[in-house]
C-alpha positions in Angstrom: -22.1 34.9 38.1 -24.9 33.5 40.1 -25.3 29.9 41.0 -28.2 29.6 38.6 -26.2 31.0 35.7 -23.4 28.5 36.5 -25.8 25.7 36.7 -26.8 26.5 33.1 -23.5 27.5 31.7 -21.4 24.4 32.9 -23.7 21.8 31.3 -23.9 23.8 28.1 -20.1 24.3 27.9 -19.6 20.6 28.7 -22.0 19.7 25.8 -20.2 22.0 23.4 -16.8 20.5 24.4 -18.1 16.9 24.1 -19.6 17.7 20.7 -16.3 19.3 19.4 -14.3 16.3 20.7 -16.7 13.9 19.0 -16.5 15.8 15.8 -12.7 15.7 16.0 -12.6 12.1 16.7 -14.9 11.3 13.8 -12.7 13.4 11.5 -9.5 11.6 12.4 -11.3 8.2 12.2 -12.5 9.0 8.7 -9.1 10.3 7.7 -7.5 7.1 9.0 -10.0 4.9 7.1 -9.5 6.8 3.9 -5.7 6.3 4.3 -6.2 2.6 5.1 -8.2 2.2 1.9 -5.5 4.0 -0.1 -2.7 1.9 1.3 -4.7 -1.3 0.8 -5.3 -0.5 -2.9 -1.7 0.5 -3.3 -0.4 -2.8 -2.0 -2.9 -4.6 -4.2 -1.3 -2.8 -7.2 2.2 -3.6 -6.1 1.6 -7.3 -5.5 -0.2 -7.6 -8.9 3.2 -7.5 -10.5 4.1 -10.8 -8.9 0.8 -12.3 -10.1 1.8 -11.3 -13.7 4.6 -14.0 -13.4 2.0 -16.7 -13.0 -0.3 -15.3 -15.6 2.6 -15.3 -18.1 3.6 -18.8 -17.1 0.0 -20.1 -17.5 -0.9 -18.1 -20.6 -2.6 -19.4 -23.7 -1.4 -18.1 -27.1 -4.6 -16.0 -27.6 -4.0 -14.2 -24.2 -0.7 -12.7 -25.0 -1.8 -9.3 -26.1 -4.2 -9.1 -23.2 -1.4 -9.9 -20.8 0.8 -7.2 -22.2 -2.0 -4.7 -21.8 -2.6 -5.9 -18.3 1.1 -5.4 -17.4 0.7 -1.8 -18.7 -2.4 -1.3 -16.6 -0.6 -2.6 -13.5 2.4 -0.3 -14.1 -0.2 2.6 -14.5 -1.8 1.7 -11.2 1.5 1.6 -9.4 2.3 5.0 -10.7 -1.1 6.3 -9.7 -0.8 4.9 -6.2 2.8 6.2 -5.8 1.5 9.7 -6.4 -1.4 9.3 -4.0 0.7 7.7 -1.3 3.1 10.6 -1.9 0.4 13.1 -1.3 0.1 11.6 2.2 3.7 11.5 3.1 7.0 11.6 1.1 8.3 9.0 3.5 5.4 6.7 2.8 6.1 7.3 -0.9 9.7 6.1 -0.4 8.4 3.1 1.4 6.0 2.3 -1.5 8.9 2.8 -4.0 10.9 0.3 -2.1 8.0 -2.2 -2.1 7.5 -1.9 -5.8 11.2 -2.0 -6.6 11.7 -5.1 -4.4 8.8 -7.0 -6.0 10.0 -6.1 -9.5 13.6 -7.1 -8.6 12.3 -10.5 -7.4 10.1 -11.1 -10.5 11.3 -9.2 -13.6 13.9 -11.8 -14.7 11.4 -14.6 -14.0 8.7 -12.9 -16.1 11.1 -12.3 -18.9 12.1 -16.0 -18.8 8.4 -17.0 -18.7 7.8 -15.1 -21.9 10.7 -17.0 -23.5 9.3 -20.3 -22.4 6.8 -22.0 -24.8 3.1 -21.9 -24.0 2.4 -24.7 -21.7 0.1 -27.4 -22.9 -2.3 -27.2 -19.9 -2.6 -23.6 -18.5 -2.6 -23.6 -14.7 0.0 -26.2 -14.2 3.3 -25.4 -12.4 6.4 -26.9 -13.6 8.5 -28.6 -10.8 11.4 -26.2 -11.4 9.2 -23.0 -11.3 10.7 -20.4 -8.9 8.2 -18.7 -6.7 9.6 -15.4 -5.5 9.0 -14.6 -1.8 7.9 -11.0 -1.5 6.6 -11.4 2.1 9.4 -9.4 3.8 9.0 -6.3 1.5 5.2 -6.4 1.9 5.6 -6.8 5.7 8.1 -3.8 5.7 5.6 -1.6 3.9 2.8 -2.7 6.1 4.9 -1.9 9.2 5.3 1.6 7.8 1.5 1.8 7.1 0.7 0.7 10.6 3.0 3.3 12.1 1.7 6.0 9.7 -1.8 5.3 10.7 -1.0 5.2 14.5 -2.2 8.1 16.6 1.1 8.1 18.4 3.6 10.6 17.0 6.7 8.5 17.8 5.4 5.8 15.5 5.3 8.3 12.7 8.8 9.4 13.5 9.9 5.7 12.9 8.5 5.9 9.4 10.5 9.0 8.7 13.7 7.5 10.1 13.3 4.2 8.2 12.6 5.9 4.9 15.1 8.8 5.3 17.7 6.1 5.7 16.4 4.2 2.7 16.5 7.3 0.6 20.2 7.7 1.3 20.7 4.1 0.2 21.5 2.9 3.7 
């Protein structure tokens, strides 16, 4: 090759490599943003179950059928997001299953008790003895897995697998 040919080929090859790397970076950034949106909506659906406790406690008599329908909608959303999170990773699906199970464990008995309580005279008021379940730890655990799964570093993804493989065995 002549010096002139090299002078043309090197910048052209560099431009092609830079364009390919830019396209690859844009692809991975888009994929990460799509996953972030999926996980965000999945958490919203999981946490909605806790909010049902407050809706039932503060219900009006005329709202009862609508609240029952809303609880079915939330369950449907959780099932939908379980499937979509599972399409990304079976380990993230296990993490989501744990999140939903922990939220339900913390709230199911309270929701059942709230249905048994009479309708409160002024919706929106909390009773002094109302229990407020803390779901922060299970949400934080899922978000830790989300951050690791979205990380570009492979060892962070391995941690998600390790945490949720152990959880799948009941450990």
